[in-house]
Backbone as JSON Lines, residues from 0, in Angstrom:
{"i":0,"aa":"M","n":[5.53,15.36,0.68],"ca":[5.45,14.52,1.86],"c":[5.37,13.04,1.44]}
{"i":1,"aa":"L","n":[6.09,12.2,2.12],"ca":[6.12,10.77,1.84],"c":[4.8,10.12,2.25]}
{"i":2,"aa":"K","n":[4.2,9.35,1.33],"ca":[2.94,8.68,1.61],"c":[3.04,7.18,1.34]}
{"i":3,"aa":"A","n":[2.27,6.42,2.15],"ca":[2.16,4.98,1.97],"c":[0.7,4.61,1.83]}
{"i":4,"aa":"A","n":[0.4,3.64,0.99],"ca":[-0.95,3.12,0.83],"c":[-0.98,1.72,1.42]}
{"i":5,"aa":"I","n":[-1.89,1.5,2.36],"ca":[-2.01,0.2,3.02],"c":[-3.3,-0.46,2.57]}
{"i":6,"aa":"A","n":[-3.2,-1.69,2.05],"ca":[-4.36,-2.43,1.59],"c":[-5.19,-2.89,2.79]}
{"i":7,"aa":"T","n":[-6.49,-2.56,2.76],"ca":[-7.35,-2.87,3.91],"c":[-8.81,-3.06,3.48]}
{"i":8,"aa":"P","n":[-9.55,-3.91,4.19],"ca":[-10.98,-4.01,3.92],"c":[-11.8,-2.99,4.71]}
{"i":9,"aa":"D","n":[-11.19,-2.44,5.79],"ca":[-12.0,-1.64,6.72],"c":[-11.24,-0.53,7.46]}
{"i":10,"aa":"G","n":[-9.97,-0.34,7.15],"ca":[-9.17,0.66,7.84],"c":[-8.55,0.15,9.13]}
{"i":11,"aa":"K","n":[-8.88,-1.07,9.52],"ca":[-8.35,-1.65,10.76],"c":[-7.51,-2.89,10.5]}
{"i":12,"aa":"Q","n":[-8.01,-3.77,9.67],"ca":[-7.33,-5.02,9.36],"c":[-6.56,-4.89,8.04]}
{"i":13,"aa":"L","n":[-5.47,-5.63,7.95],"ca":[-4.73,-5.69,6.7],"c":[-5.48,-6.63,5.76]}
{"i":14,"aa":"W","n":[-5.58,-6.26,4.49],"ca":[-6.27,-7.06,3.49],"c":[-5.6,-8.42,3.36]}
{"i":15,"aa":"D","n":[-6.39,-9.51,3.29],"ca":[-5.87,-10.87,3.27],"c":[-5.32,-11.33,1.92]}
{"i":16,"aa":"D","n":[-5.62,-10.61,0.86],"ca":[-5.26,-11.08,-0.47],"c":[-4.31,-10.08,-1.14]}
{"i":17,"aa":"H","n":[-4.22,-10.15,-2.46],"ca":[-3.31,-9.29,-3.22],"c":[-3.66,-7.82,-3.08]}
{"i":18,"aa":"F","n":[-2.63,-6.99,-3.07],"ca":[-2.76,-5.55,-2.91],"c":[-3.79,-4.95,-3.86]}
{"i":19,"aa":"G","n":[-3.73,-5.31,-5.13],"ca":[-4.61,-4.73,-6.15],"c":[-6.07,-5.1,-6.02]}
{"i":20,"aa":"Q","n":[-6.39,-6.09,-5.19],"ca":[-7.78,-6.51,-5.0],"c":[-8.41,-5.94,-3.74]}
{"i":21,"aa":"A","n":[-7.66,-5.16,-2.98],"ca":[-8.19,-4.59,-1.74],"c":[-9.32,-3.62,-2.02]}
{"i":22,"aa":"P","n":[-10.38,-3.63,-1.21],"ca":[-11.48,-2.69,-1.42],"c":[-11.11,-1.24,-1.1]}
{"i":23,"aa":"F","n":[-10.15,-1.06,-0.19],"ca":[-9.72,0.28,0.22],"c":[-8.22,0.33,0.43]}
{"i":24,"aa":"Y","n":[-7.7,1.56,0.39],"ca":[-6.32,1.82,0.76],"c":[-6.33,2.92,1.81]}
{"i":25,"aa":"L","n":[-5.71,2.66,2.94],"ca":[-5.53,3.69,3.95],"c":[-4.25,4.43,3.59]}
{"i":26,"aa":"I","n":[-4.37,5.73,3.4],"ca":[-3.22,6.54,3.04],"c":[-2.61,7.12,4.31]}
{"i":27,"aa":"C","n":[-1.33,6.86,4.5],"ca":[-0.6,7.37,5.67],"c":[0.51,8.29,5.18]}
{"i":28,"aa":"E","n":[0.8,9.32,5.98],"ca":[1.85,10.27,5.64],"c":[2.92,10.28,6.72]}
{"i":29,"aa":"F","n":[4.17,10.36,6.28],"ca":[5.28,10.45,7.22],"c":[5.56,11.93,7.46]}
{"i":30,"aa":"D","n":[5.43,12.38,8.71],"ca":[5.57,13.8,9.03],"c":[7.0,14.18,9.42]}
{"i":31,"aa":"G","n":[7.93,13.28,9.2],"ca":[9.32,13.52,9.58],"c":[9.72,12.79,10.85]}
{"i":32,"aa":"K","n":[8.71,12.4,11.63],"ca":[8.96,11.68,12.87],"c":[8.18,10.38,12.97]}
{"i":33,"aa":"Q","n":[6.95,10.4,12.45],"ca":[6.09,9.22,12.56],"c":[5.09,9.17,11.39]}
{"i":34,"aa":"W","n":[4.49,8.01,11.25],"ca":[3.45,7.81,10.24],"c":[2.1,8.22,10.83]}
{"i":35,"aa":"I","n":[1.35,9.03,10.08],"ca":[0.05,9.53,10.5],"c":[-1.02,8.97,9.55]}
{"i":36,"aa":"K","n":[-2.07,8.38,10.13],"ca":[-3.18,7.87,9.31],"c":[-3.94,9.03,8.69]}
{"i":37,"aa":"G","n":[-4.3,8.85,7.42],"ca":[-5.06,9.88,6.69],"c":[-6.33,9.32,6.09]}
{"i":38,"aa":"E","n":[-6.54,9.65,4.86],"ca":[-7.79,9.29,4.18],"c":[-7.87,7.81,3.81]}
{"i":39,"aa":"M","n":[-9.11,7.34,3.65],"ca":[-9.38,6.02,3.09],"c":[-9.74,6.26,1.63]}
{"i":40,"aa":"R","n":[-9.05,5.55,0.74],"ca":[-9.32,5.68,-0.68],"c":[-9.94,4.39,-1.19]}
{"i":41,"aa":"E","n":[-11.08,4.49,-1.82],"ca":[-11.75,3.32,-2.37],"c":[-11.02,2.85,-3.63]}
{"i":42,"aa":"N","n":[-10.98,1.53,-3.8],"ca":[-10.37,0.94,-4.98],"c":[-11.48,0.57,-5.96]}
{"i":43,"aa":"P","n":[-11.69,1.35,-7.02],"ca":[-12.76,1.04,-7.98],"c":[-12.47,-0.23,-8.79]}
{"i":44,"aa":"L","n":[-11.25,-0.73,-8.71],"ca":[-10.87,-1.95,-9.44],"c":[-11.1,-3.21,-8.63]}
{"i":45,"aa":"A","n":[-11.59,-3.07,-7.4],"ca":[-11.76,-4.22,-6.5],"c":[-12.99,-5.03,-6.89]}
{"i":46,"aa":"V","n":[-12.88,-5.7,-7.99],"ca":[-13.94,-6.58,-8.47],"c":[-13.51,-8.0,-8.14]}
{"i":47,"aa":"E","n":[-14.41,-8.77,-7.62],"ca":[-14.07,-10.13,-7.2],"c":[-13.32,-10.89,-8.28]}
{"i":48,"aa":"G","n":[-12.11,-11.33,-7.94],"ca":[-11.31,-12.13,-8.84],"c":[-10.46,-11.34,-9.82]}
{"i":49,"aa":"K","n":[-10.65,-10.03,-9.94],"ca":[-9.88,-9.24,-10.89],"c":[-8.5,-8.92,-10.32]}
{"i":50,"aa":"H","n":[-7.5,-9.15,-11.13],"ca":[-6.14,-8.77,-10.77],"c":[-5.81,-7.48,-11.51]}
{"i":51,"aa":"A","n":[-5.78,-6.38,-10.79],"ca":[-5.5,-5.08,-11.4],"c":[-4.04,-5.0,-11.82]}
{"i":52,"aa":"H","n":[-3.8,-4.38,-12.94],"ca":[-2.44,-4.16,-13.43],"c":[-1.8,-3.05,-12.59]}
{"i":53,"aa":"P","n":[-0.51,-3.12,-12.34],"ca":[0.17,-2.1,-11.54],"c":[-0.06,-0.67,-12.04]}
{"i":54,"aa":"D","n":[-0.14,-0.48,-13.36],"ca":[-0.39,0.86,-13.89],"c":[-1.77,1.37,-13.49]}
{"i":55,"aa":"E","n":[-2.74,0.49,-13.4],"ca":[-4.08,0.88,-12.97],"c":[-4.07,1.31,-11.5]}
{"i":56,"aa":"I","n":[-3.36,0.56,-10.68],"ca":[-3.26,0.89,-9.26],"c":[-2.52,2.21,-9.07]}
{"i":57,"aa":"R","n":[-1.49,2.44,-9.85],"ca":[-0.74,3.7,-9.75],"c":[-1.62,4.9,-10.08]}
{"i":58,"aa":"Q","n":[-2.63,4.71,-10.93],"ca":[-3.55,5.8,-11.24],"c":[-4.42,6.15,-10.03]}
{"i":59,"aa":"I","n":[-4.71,5.17,-9.19],"ca":[-5.5,5.4,-7.98],"c":[-4.63,5.99,-6.88]}
{"i":60,"aa":"L","n":[-3.35,5.62,-6.88],"ca":[-2.42,6.0,-5.8],"c":[-1.19,6.73,-6.35]}
{"i":61,"aa":"P","n":[-1.37,7.76,-7.17],"ca":[-0.22,8.41,-7.8],"c":[0.7,9.13,-6.83]}
{"i":62,"aa":"D","n":[0.2,9.47,-5.65],"ca":[0.97,10.23,-4.67],"c":[1.66,9.36,-3.63]}
{"i":63,"aa":"C","n":[1.54,8.03,-3.77],"ca":[2.1,7.12,-2.76],"c":[3.39,6.48,-3.25]}
{"i":64,"aa":"A","n":[4.42,6.53,-2.4],"ca":[5.72,5.96,-2.73],"c":[5.9,4.56,-2.18]}
{"i":65,"aa":"I","n":[5.0,4.15,-1.26],"ca":[5.06,2.82,-0.65],"c":[3.69,2.17,-0.75]}
{"i":66,"aa":"F","n":[3.67,0.93,-1.2],"ca":[2.44,0.13,-1.21],"c":[2.65,-0.99,-0.2]}
{"i":67,"aa":"A","n":[1.84,-1.02,0.85],"ca":[1.99,-1.99,1.93],"c":[0.82,-2.97,1.94]}
{"i":68,"aa":"A","n":[1.16,-4.25,2.09],"ca":[0.14,-5.29,2.05],"c":[0.69,-6.59,2.63]}
{"i":69,"aa":"R","n":[-0.17,-7.58,2.66],"ca":[0.24,-8.91,3.07],"c":[0.76,-9.69,1.86]}
{"i":70,"aa":"D","n":[0.22,-9.41,0.67],"ca":[0.59,-10.19,-0.51],"c":[0.5,-9.31,-1.76]}
{"i":71,"aa":"M","n":[1.29,-9.68,-2.77],"ca":[1.29,-9.0,-4.06],"c":[1.94,-9.95,-5.06]}
{"i":72,"aa":"G","n":[1.42,-9.96,-6.26],"ca":[2.0,-10.81,-7.3],"c":[3.44,-10.43,-7.59]}
{"i":73,"aa":"K","n":[4.27,-11.42,-7.9],"ca":[5.7,-11.18,-8.16],"c":[5.91,-10.23,-9.34]}
{"i":74,"aa":"K","n":[5.16,-10.44,-10.4],"ca":[5.3,-9.59,-11.59],"c":[4.89,-8.15,-11.26]}
{"i":75,"aa":"S","n":[3.78,-7.98,-10.56],"ca":[3.33,-6.64,-10.18],"c":[4.36,-5.96,-9.29]}
{"i":76,"aa":"R","n":[4.88,-6.71,-8.37],"ca":[5.89,-6.15,-7.45],"c":[7.12,-5.67,-8.22]}
{"i":77,"aa":"R","n":[7.57,-6.47,-9.18],"ca":[8.74,-6.09,-9.99],"c":[8.45,-4.82,-10.79]}
{"i":78,"aa":"I","n":[7.28,-4.75,-11.42],"ca":[6.91,-3.59,-12.23],"c":[6.85,-2.33,-11.36]}
{"i":79,"aa":"L","n":[6.24,-2.45,-10.19],"ca":[6.12,-1.3,-9.29],"c":[7.49,-0.83,-8.81]}
{"i":80,"aa":"E","n":[8.32,-1.77,-8.39],"ca":[9.64,-1.39,-7.88],"c":[10.51,-0.78,-8.98]}
{"i":81,"aa":"E","n":[10.38,-1.27,-10.2],"ca":[11.13,-0.68,-11.31],"c":[10.66,0.74,-11.62]}
{"i":82,"aa":"S","n":[9.4,1.05,-11.26],"ca":[8.87,2.39,-11.51],"c":[9.06,3.32,-10.3]}
{"i":83,"aa":"G","n":[9.75,2.83,-9.26],"ca":[10.07,3.68,-8.12],"c":[9.18,3.53,-6.9]}
{"i":84,"aa":"V","n":[8.22,2.61,-6.95],"ca":[7.35,2.38,-5.79],"c":[7.96,1.28,-4.93]}
{"i":85,"aa":"M","n":[8.08,1.53,-3.64],"ca":[8.56,0.5,-2.72],"c":[7.38,-0.39,-2.33]}
{"i":86,"aa":"T","n":[7.55,-1.7,-2.48],"ca":[6.51,-2.63,-2.02],"c":[6.94,-3.14,-0.65]}
{"i":87,"aa":"F","n":[6.01,-3.1,0.29],"ca":[6.3,-3.43,1.67],"c":[5.32,-4.52,2.1]}
{"i":88,"aa":"L","n":[5.78,-5.77,2.08],"ca":[4.91,-6.91,2.37],"c":[5.27,-7.5,3.72]}
{"i":89,"aa":"R","n":[4.26,-7.68,4.56],"ca":[4.46,-8.25,5.89],"c":[3.28,-9.13,6.26]}
{"i":90,"aa":"E","n":[3.55,-10.2,6.96],"ca":[2.52,-11.11,7.46],"c":[2.04,-10.63,8.83]}
{"i":91,"aa":"V","n":[1.27,-9.56,8.82],"ca":[0.68,-9.05,10.06],"c":[-0.82,-8.96,9.85]}
{"i":92,"aa":"G","n":[-1.55,-8.74,10.93],"ca":[-3.0,-8.75,10.84],"c":[-3.68,-7.4,10.82]}
{"i":93,"aa":"T","n":[-3.04,-6.4,11.43],"ca":[-3.73,-5.12,11.55],"c":[-2.97,-4.0,10.85]}
{"i":94,"aa":"V","n":[-3.72,-2.96,10.54],"ca":[-3.14,-1.76,9.96],"c":[-2.15,-1.14,10.94]}
{"i":95,"aa":"E","n":[-2.5,-1.11,12.21],"ca":[-1.6,-0.54,13.23],"c":[-0.26,-1.26,13.24]}
{"i":96,"aa":"E","n":[-0.28,-2.59,13.1],"ca":[0.96,-3.36,13.08],"c":[1.83,-2.98,11.89]}
{"i":97,"aa":"I","n":[1.22,-2.87,10.72],"ca":[2.03,-2.55,9.54],"c":[2.53,-1.12,9.59]}
{"i":98,"aa":"I","n":[1.73,-0.19,10.15],"ca":[2.2,1.18,10.29],"c":[3.44,1.23,11.19]}
{"i":99,"aa":"S","n":[3.43,0.43,12.25],"ca":[4.58,0.43,13.17],"c":[5.85,-0.12,12.52]}
{"i":100,"aa":"L","n":[5.7,-0.85,11.42],"ca":[6.84,-1.45,10.73],"c":[7.31,-0.66,9.51]}
{"i":101,"aa":"L","n":[6.51,0.33,9.06],"ca":[6.89,1.1,7.88],"c":[8.23,1.81,8.12]}
{"i":102,"aa":"P","n":[9.07,1.87,7.09],"ca":[10.35,2.54,7.24],"c":[10.2,4.05,7.28]}
{"i":103,"aa":"S","n":[11.16,4.72,7.88],"ca":[11.19,6.17,7.86],"c":[11.73,6.61,6.51]}
{"i":104,"aa":"S","n":[11.58,7.86,6.17],"ca":[12.03,8.34,4.87],"c":[13.54,8.17,4.69]}
{"i":105,"aa":"E","n":[14.29,8.23,5.77],"ca":[15.74,8.07,5.68],"c":[16.14,6.65,5.28]}
{"i":106,"aa":"A","n":[15.28,5.69,5.56],"ca":[15.57,4.29,5.27],"c":[15.19,3.88,3.85]}
{"i":107,"aa":"L","n":[14.56,4.8,3.12],"ca":[14.09,4.47,1.79],"c":[15.11,4.78,0.7]}
{"i":108,"aa":"P","n":[15.11,3.96,-0.35],"ca":[16.04,4.19,-1.45],"c":[15.51,5.22,-2.44]}
{"i":109,"aa":"I","n":[14.45,5.93,-2.1],"ca":[13.85,6.88,-3.06],"c":[14.24,8.31,-2.75]}
């Protein structure tokens, strides 16, 4: 099943900073018709000021094909996309807004 990880501080708002610094990731699954909210996964790397390496984040989110956030470093984004993870960056405020914008599985290059 296709999964997306959304960077969030609380499961409601989109995280304001880089994806790797988010305290939590809301995991959503695409059921073939729509995105369904699932578990909240804590980010043990969310230490103030620490920029997690993409490989470290992939260890926390190995089952997710999409990483959604407001911001992500260019180098991290390139590394993730080269490894098959779609980065989905949007200037929105809420988790609900970004879920409504996530692509369907048919729209993905994976």
